[in-house]
C-alpha positions as CSV (number, residue, x, y, z in Angstrom):
1,X,0.0,0.0,0.0
2,X,1.3,3.4,-0.9
3,X,1.4,6.1,1.8
4,X,1.3,9.8,1.1
5,X,2.9,11.8,3.9
6,X,1.3,15.2,4.2
7,X,3.2,17.9,5.9
8,X,1.0,19.0,8.8
9,X,-0.1,22.6,9.5
10,X,1.8,23.2,12.8
11,X,-0.7,25.7,14.2
12,X,-3.6,23.3,13.7
13,X,-1.5,20.3,15.1
14,X,-0.5,22.2,18.2
15,X,-4.0,23.4,18.8
16,X,-5.5,19.9,18.3
17,X,-3.1,18.2,20.7
18,X,-3.1,21.1,23.2
19,X,-6.8,21.4,23.8
20,X,-8.5,20.0,26.9
21,X,-6.2,17.9,29.1
22,X,-3.0,18.9,27.5
23,X,-3.6,22.6,28.1
24,X,-4.2,22.2,31.9
25,X,-1.3,19.7,32.2
26,X,1.0,22.6,31.6
27,X,0.8,23.4,35.3
28,X,3.0,20.5,36.5
29,X,6.4,21.4,34.9
30,X,9.1,22.1,37.4
31,X,11.7,24.8,37.5
32,X,14.6,22.4,38.3
33,X,17.0,25.0,39.7
34,X,14.5,26.3,42.2
35,X,13.0,23.0,43.4
36,X,14.7,22.9,46.8
37,X,13.6,24.4,50.0
38,X,15.7,27.3,51.5
39,X,15.5,25.9,55.0
40,X,14.1,23.0,56.9
41,X,10.4,22.9,56.2
42,X,7.7,22.2,58.8
43,X,5.1,21.6,56.0
44,X,5.5,19.7,52.8
45,X,2.2,20.7,51.2
46,X,-0.7,23.1,51.7
47,X,-4.5,22.9,51.5
48,X,-6.0,26.4,51.3
49,X,-9.7,26.7,52.1
50,X,-11.0,29.9,50.5
51,X,-14.3,31.3,51.8
52,X,-15.0,33.7,49.0
53,X,-17.2,36.7,49.8
54,X,-15.8,37.7,53.2
55,X,-16.9,35.6,56.2
56,X,-17.7,37.6,59.3
57,X,-15.2,37.2,62.1
58,X,-17.8,38.6,64.5
59,X,-20.1,35.6,63.8
60,X,-17.6,32.8,63.6
61,X,-14.5,33.1,65.8
62,X,-14.3,36.6,67.3
63,X,-17.2,37.2,69.8
64,X,-17.9,40.8,70.8
65,X,-20.3,41.1,73.8
66,X,-20.2,44.9,73.5
67,X,-22.2,44.7,70.3
68,X,-25.1,43.2,72.2
69,X,-25.1,46.4,74.3
70,X,-25.0,48.6,71.2
71,X,-27.3,46.5,69.1
72,X,-29.3,48.7,66.6
73,X,-28.0,51.9,68.1
74,X,-27.9,54.4,65.3
75,X,-25.0,56.7,64.4
76,X,-23.8,58.7,61.4
77,X,-20.4,58.1,59.8
78,X,-18.8,60.5,57.4
79,X,-15.4,61.2,56.0
80,X,-12.9,58.7,54.5
81,X,-14.4,55.4,53.4
82,X,-13.1,52.6,55.7
83,X,-15.4,49.9,54.5
84,X,-17.9,49.3,51.7
85,X,-21.0,51.4,52.0
86,X,-19.8,52.8,55.4
87,X,-20.9,56.4,55.1
88,X,-24.3,57.8,56.2
89,X,-26.7,56.5,58.8
90,X,-25.4,53.3,60.5
91,X,-26.6,50.8,63.1
92,X,-24.5,48.5,65.3
93,X,-25.3,44.8,64.8
94,X,-24.9,42.1,67.4
95,X,-24.2,38.5,66.3
96,X,-27.3,36.4,66.0
97,X,-25.2,33.4,67.2
98,X,-24.1,32.4,70.7
99,X,-20.4,31.5,71.3
100,X,-18.9,28.7,73.3
101,X,-15.4,28.0,74.7
102,X,-14.3,24.8,72.9
103,X,-11.5,22.3,73.3
104,X,-8.9,22.2,76.0
105,X,-7.6,25.5,74.6
106,X,-10.9,27.2,75.2
107,X,-11.1,28.7,71.7
108,X,-14.1,31.0,70.9
109,X,-16.4,29.5,68.3
110,X,-20.0,30.3,67.3
111,X,-22.5,27.5,67.9
112,X,-23.3,26.7,64.3
113,X,-19.9,25.2,64.1
114,X,-21.0,21.8,65.5
115,X,-18.2,19.7,64.2
116,X,-15.2,22.1,63.9
117,X,-15.4,22.8,67.6
118,X,-14.2,19.3,68.2
119,X,-11.0,20.1,66.3
120,X,-10.0,23.5,67.7
121,X,-7.1,22.1,69.7
122,X,-5.4,21.5,66.3
123,X,-6.1,25.1,65.1
124,X,-4.4,28.5,65.6
125,X,-6.9,31.3,65.2
126,X,-5.4,34.6,64.0
127,X,-7.3,37.8,64.5
128,X,-4.6,40.4,63.5
129,X,-4.6,40.2,59.7
130,X,-5.5,43.2,57.6
131,X,-5.8,43.8,53.8
132,X,-6.2,47.0,51.8
133,X,-9.2,46.6,49.6
134,X,-12.9,46.3,50.4
135,X,-13.9,45.4,46.8
136,X,-14.2,41.7,46.2
137,X,-12.1,41.3,43.0
138,X,-9.1,43.4,44.2
139,X,-9.3,41.9,47.7
140,X,-9.3,38.3,46.3
141,X,-6.4,39.2,44.1
142,X,-4.4,40.6,47.0
143,X,-5.2,37.5,49.2
144,X,-4.3,35.1,46.4
145,X,-1.4,36.9,44.6
146,X,-0.2,39.7,46.9
147,X,-1.3,42.3,44.2
148,X,-4.7,44.0,44.3
149,X,-4.7,44.5,40.6
150,X,-4.1,41.0,39.4
151,X,-1.5,39.9,36.9
152,X,0.9,38.4,39.5
153,X,1.5,34.8,40.4
154,X,-0.8,33.1,42.9
155,X,0.6,31.8,46.2
156,X,0.3,28.2,44.8
157,X,2.3,29.2,41.7
158,X,5.1,30.6,43.9
159,X,5.1,27.4,46.0
160,X,5.3,25.1,43.0
161,X,8.0,27.4,41.5
162,X,10.0,27.0,44.6
163,X,9.4,23.4,45.5
164,X,8.3,21.7,42.3
165,X,5.9,18.8,42.3
166,X,6.3,15.6,44.3
167,X,4.5,13.6,41.6
168,X,5.5,14.1,38.0
169,X,2.2,12.6,36.8
170,X,0.0,15.3,38.5
171,X,-0.1,19.1,38.5
172,X,1.7,20.7,41.4
173,X,-1.1,23.3,42.0
174,X,-4.7,22.3,41.8
175,X,-7.8,24.5,42.3
176,X,-11.3,23.2,43.2
177,X,-13.5,26.2,42.4
178,X,-17.3,26.6,42.6
179,X,-19.4,26.3,39.5
180,X,-19.1,30.0,39.1
181,X,-15.6,31.3,39.4
182,X,-14.7,33.7,42.2
183,X,-14.7,37.4,41.6
184,X,-11.6,38.1,39.5
185,X,-11.9,34.8,37.8
186,X,-9.0,32.6,36.9
187,X,-6.6,35.4,37.7
188,X,-6.9,34.2,41.3
189,X,-4.7,31.1,40.4
190,X,-2.7,32.7,37.6
191,X,1.0,32.0,37.0
192,X,1.3,35.8,36.4
193,X,4.8,36.5,35.1
194,X,6.1,33.1,36.0
195,X,6.3,30.5,33.2
196,X,2.9,29.2,32.1
197,X,3.6,25.8,33.7
198,X,3.0,27.2,37.2
199,X,-0.6,28.3,36.8
200,X,-3.2,26.5,38.9
201,X,-5.1,23.6,37.3
202,X,-8.9,24.0,38.0
203,X,-10.9,20.8,38.3
204,X,-14.5,21.3,37.2
205,X,-17.1,21.1,40.0
206,X,-19.7,19.4,37.7
207,X,-19.3,16.6,35.3
208,X,-15.9,15.2,34.6
209,X,-13.4,17.1,36.7
210,X,-10.9,17.0,33.8
211,X,-11.9,17.3,30.1
212,X,-10.4,14.9,27.7
213,X,-9.2,12.6,30.5
214,X,-9.8,9.5,28.3
215,X,-8.4,9.3,24.7
216,X,-10.9,9.5,21.9
217,X,-12.8,6.3,21.0
218,X,-10.7,4.1,18.9
219,X,-7.3,5.6,19.9
220,X,-5.2,3.1,21.8
221,X,-2.5,4.1,24.2
222,X,0.0,2.7,21.7
223,X,-1.4,5.0,18.9
224,X,-1.4,7.9,21.3
225,X,2.2,7.3,22.2
226,X,3.1,7.3,18.4
227,X,1.2,10.5,17.9
228,X,3.0,12.2,20.8
229,X,6.4,11.0,19.6
230,X,5.7,12.5,16.2
231,X,4.6,15.8,17.6
232,X,7.6,15.9,19.9
233,X,9.9,15.4,17.0
234,X,8.2,18.2,15.0
235,X,8.4,20.4,18.1
236,X,12.1,19.6,18.7
237,X,12.9,20.5,15.1
238,X,11.0,23.8,15.4
239,X,12.7,24.6,18.8
240,X,16.2,24.2,17.3
241,X,15.4,27.1,15.0
242,X,13.6,29.1,17.8
243,X,15.7,28.4,20.9
244,X,14.2,31.3,22.9
245,X,10.6,30.0,22.6
246,X,10.3,28.8,26.2
247,X,6.5,28.4,25.8
248,X,7.1,25.8,23.1
249,X,9.3,23.8,25.4
250,X,6.7,24.1,28.1
251,X,4.0,22.9,25.7
252,X,6.1,19.9,24.8
253,X,6.5,18.8,28.4
254,X,2.8,19.4,29.0
255,X,1.8,16.9,26.4
256,X,3.9,14.3,28.2
257,X,2.3,15.1,31.5
258,X,-1.2,14.9,29.9
259,X,-0.3,11.4,28.7
260,X,0.8,10.4,32.3
261,X,-2.3,12.0,33.8
262,X,-4.6,9.8,31.9
263,X,-3.3,6.9,34.0
264,X,-2.9,8.7,37.3
265,X,-5.8,11.1,37.6
266,X,-8.8,8.7,37.3
267,X,-7.7,6.9,40.4
268,X,-7.3,10.1,42.4
269,X,-10.6,11.7,41.6
270,X,-12.7,8.5,41.9
271,X,-14.1,8.5,45.4
272,X,-15.8,5.1,45.1
273,X,-12.9,3.4,46.7
274,X,-13.4,5.3,50.0
275,X,-15.3,3.6,52.8
276,X,-18.9,4.5,53.5
277,X,-17.7,5.7,56.9
278,X,-15.3,8.2,55.3
279,X,-17.8,9.5,52.8
280,X,-20.3,10.0,55.7
281,X,-17.7,11.8,57.8
282,X,-17.1,14.3,55.0
283,X,-20.9,14.8,54.5
284,X,-20.9,13.3,51.1
285,X,-24.4,12.2,50.2
286,X,-26.0,15.0,52.2
287,X,-27.3,17.7,49.9
288,X,-26.1,20.4,52.3
289,X,-22.5,19.2,52.7
290,X,-21.9,17.1,49.6
291,X,-20.3,19.7,47.3
292,X,-17.7,21.0,49.8
293,X,-17.3,17.5,51.3
294,X,-16.2,16.2,47.9
295,X,-13.7,19.0,47.6
296,X,-12.2,18.4,51.0
297,X,-11.9,14.7,50.5
298,X,-10.4,15.2,47.0
299,X,-8.0,17.7,48.5
300,X,-6.8,15.1,50.9
301,X,-6.4,12.5,48.1
302,X,-4.5,15.0,45.9
303,X,-1.9,16.0,48.6
304,X,-1.6,12.3,49.5
305,X,-0.5,11.7,45.9
306,X,2.0,14.5,45.9
307,X,0.2,17.7,44.8
308,X,1.9,20.6,46.6
309,X,-0.9,23.1,46.8
310,X,-4.6,22.6,46.7
311,X,-7.1,25.5,46.9
312,X,-10.8,24.7,47.6
313,X,-13.4,27.4,47.2
314,X,-16.7,27.8,49.1
315,X,-19.1,30.8,49.2
316,X,-20.7,33.1,48.8
317,X,-20.1,34.7,52.3
318,X,-21.1,38.2,51.2
319,X,-23.9,38.6,53.8
320,X,-25.1,42.2,53.7
321,X,-28.5,41.0,54.6
322,X,-30.0,38.2,56.8
323,X,-26.7,37.2,58.2
324,X,-28.2,34.7,60.6
325,X,-29.8,32.7,57.7
326,X,-27.0,33.3,55.2
327,X,-24.0,32.6,57.4
328,X,-25.8,29.9,59.3
329,X,-26.4,28.0,56.1
330,X,-22.9,28.5,54.8
331,X,-21.3,27.4,58.1
332,X,-23.4,24.2,58.0
333,X,-22.2,23.5,54.4
334,X,-18.5,23.5,55.3
335,X,-18.4,22.6,59.0
336,X,-18.6,18.9,58.8
337,X,-16.3,18.6,55.7
338,X,-13.6,20.8,57.2
339,X,-13.6,18.9,60.6
340,X,-13.4,15.6,58.7
341,X,-10.5,16.9,56.7
342,X,-8.5,17.8,59.8
343,X,-9.4,14.6,61.5
344,X,-8.6,12.5,58.5
345,X,-5.2,14.1,58.0
346,X,-4.3,13.6,61.6
347,X,-5.4,9.9,61.6
348,X,-3.1,9.4,58.6
349,X,-0.2,11.2,60.3
350,X,-0.3,13.8,57.6
351,X,-1.5,16.9,59.5
352,X,2.0,17.4,61.1
353,X,3.4,18.2,57.7
354,X,0.3,19.5,55.9
355,X,-0.5,23.2,56.3
356,X,-4.3,23.9,56.3
357,X,-5.4,27.5,55.8
358,X,-8.9,28.9,56.3
359,X,-9.8,32.5,55.3
360,X,-11.8,34.9,53.2
361,X,-10.7,38.0,51.4
362,X,-11.6,40.3,54.3
363,X,-13.8,40.5,57.4
364,X,-17.0,42.3,58.0
365,X,-18.1,45.4,59.9
366,X,-19.8,45.6,63.3
367,X,-22.5,47.8,61.8
368,X,-24.6,48.1,58.7
369,X,-27.2,50.4,57.0
370,X,-29.9,48.1,58.3
371,X,-32.1,47.0,55.5
372,X,-35.7,47.1,56.7
373,X,-35.2,46.4,60.4
374,X,-36.0,43.3,62.3
375,X,-33.8,40.2,61.4
376,X,-32.8,41.4,58.0
377,X,-29.6,43.1,59.1
378,X,-26.2,42.0,57.9
379,X,-22.7,43.4,57.7
380,X,-20.6,45.3,55.2
381,X,-17.0,44.8,54.1
382,X,-14.1,45.4,56.4
383,X,-10.4,45.3,55.4
384,X,-9.1,46.3,58.9
385,X,-10.3,43.2,60.8
386,X,-10.7,39.6,59.9
387,X,-10.0,36.2,61.3
388,X,-8.2,33.4,59.6
389,X,-7.0,30.1,61.0
390,X,-4.2,27.6,60.4
391,X,-3.7,24.0,61.3
392,X,-0.9,21.5,61.0
393,X,2.5,22.0,59.4
394,X,4.4,23.8,62.2
395,X,1.5,26.0,63.4
396,X,1.0,26.8,67.1
397,X,-2.0,24.6,67.6
398,X,-4.6,25.4,70.3
399,X,-3.9,29.1,70.4
400,X,-5.6,32.3,69.5
401,X,-3.2,35.0,68.3
402,X,-4.0,38.7,67.9
403,X,-7.1,40.7,68.8
404,X,-9.6,43.3,67.5
405,X,-11.1,46.2,69.4
406,X,-14.1,45.8,71.6
407,X,-16.6,45.9,68.7
408,X,-14.4,44.1,66.2
409,X,-13.9,47.1,63.9
410,X,-10.2,47.0,63.6
411,X,-7.3,44.7,64.5
412,X,-5.3,46.1,67.5
413,X,-3.0,43.3,68.6
414,X,-0.3,41.4,66.6
415,X,-1.4,43.4,63.5
416,X,0.1,42.3,60.2
417,X,-0.6,43.0,56.6
418,X,-1.6,40.1,54.4
419,X,1.9,40.1,52.9
420,X,3.3,38.9,56.3
421,X,0.8,36.0,56.2
422,X,2.2,35.1,52.8
423,X,5.7,35.3,54.0
424,X,4.8,33.1,57.0
425,X,3.1,30.5,54.7
426,X,6.2,30.3,52.5
427,X,8.4,30.0,55.6
428,X,6.5,27.0,56.9
429,X,6.9,25.4,53.5
430,X,10.7,25.9,53.7
431,X,10.8,28.9,51.4
432,X,12.3,32.4,52.0
433,X,10.3,35.1,50.4
434,X,13.4,37.3,49.9
435,X,15.1,34.5,48.0
436,X,12.1,33.1,46.1
437,X,12.3,35.7,43.4
438,X,11.8,35.9,39.6
439,X,13.3,38.6,37.4
440,X,10.6,40.4,35.5
441,X,10.2,43.9,34.0
442,X,13.6,45.0,35.2
443,X,13.6,43.8,38.8
444,X,13.5,40.7,40.9
445,X,9.9,40.2,42.0
446,X,8.5,38.2,45.0
447,X,5.2,37.2,46.5
448,X,5.2,39.9,49.2
449,X,5.9,42.5,46.5
450,X,8.6,44.3,48.5
451,X,9.4,42.1,51.5
452,X,7.6,41.1,54.7
453,X,8.1,39.5,58.1
454,X,7.3,36.0,59.5
455,X,4.6,36.2,62.1
456,X,6.5,34.3,64.8
457,X,3.5,34.2,67.1
458,X,1.8,31.7,64.8
459,X,4.7,29.2,64.8
460,X,5.0,26.2,67.1
């Protein structure tokens, strides 16, 4: 039989092979020269639980009895805007929830947290963090990338740039978003100015988590291998004449990772192998907790297989109205899954070297414009006060660090900008923010933007 060899159109060939799985597989390439920690690490990996929308510290982990005394007291605020919609007539708002002292450490926690209160002795609550923006997109960008205006690498991108992946068959940085992406979109897990291989890989929340995970019908693994080898040879020839095209080299490696992922990923994302007790512990099968329960269990499975950084999103915590109903429902949706994640990691002896982070992009105000009176009140945005917490990976477990003023309006003790939180996170993972740099636009850039300090009070 005669065979006619047709010279392929490179642009079409690259697009065809690069769509779907190949395009997201780009995230796992490793910068070999930077894949060593700068000092002994307390944590090997990180699970970042992102409560998008701004959870209220005043209704979760920072009780303020004084607000009960001031409840619905009216006042007028004018002058410089300190929080979203903060000018004009205002009313103080007490928490609709009671608080209890939980665990041996006596941590403050609101009563809707039925399951997490059992795990507070593993947690360090931090009340001193501050950010700069009260707008959701810019605040999310700052929390996730250090830059309010986007375009910079995400925390997970910096971590994988510094440490690489512990599993060459999986991406180093995986994101578990909601069906609707957070405000600011995929820029929240962007590689920014780092090479494209360090961007976060989002797994879809509905349907198959990864598109094109299985090869097309009729294409065997052997045929797929032949196709990849042919494409690699074409790319190598092209790269010889364009040696500065780092994106082409990255794409070549991404195809190889995609090929490996087709074997590795199905076993990671398939939860059927988990026991019924485990599924129940995470709240899987319960309509209220199923979605975030699956993310938490998948996060554990991913880090167990070598993924360095997993970020799981929950929301929307933007409760300007009806905070009792809204926050109450949101807490119940994440409470059981998060407690199960911490317990599961500890039972597997993984919590000691897995850093778990819980936070939103900012806190909320002790007052509001009171929409309609009665129980409809909520809270506005607050960049000056927020609570985040950490567990595992070298954290000072069973402690509360920092404090806000008597009404929770502003952090007043152990106050640190979010850049110091980032520096501390990197430190626990064995990375020095001042040494983890990338030369771009005429200067060496870093996650903290221009340097920061480790928050030593958070460390064990």
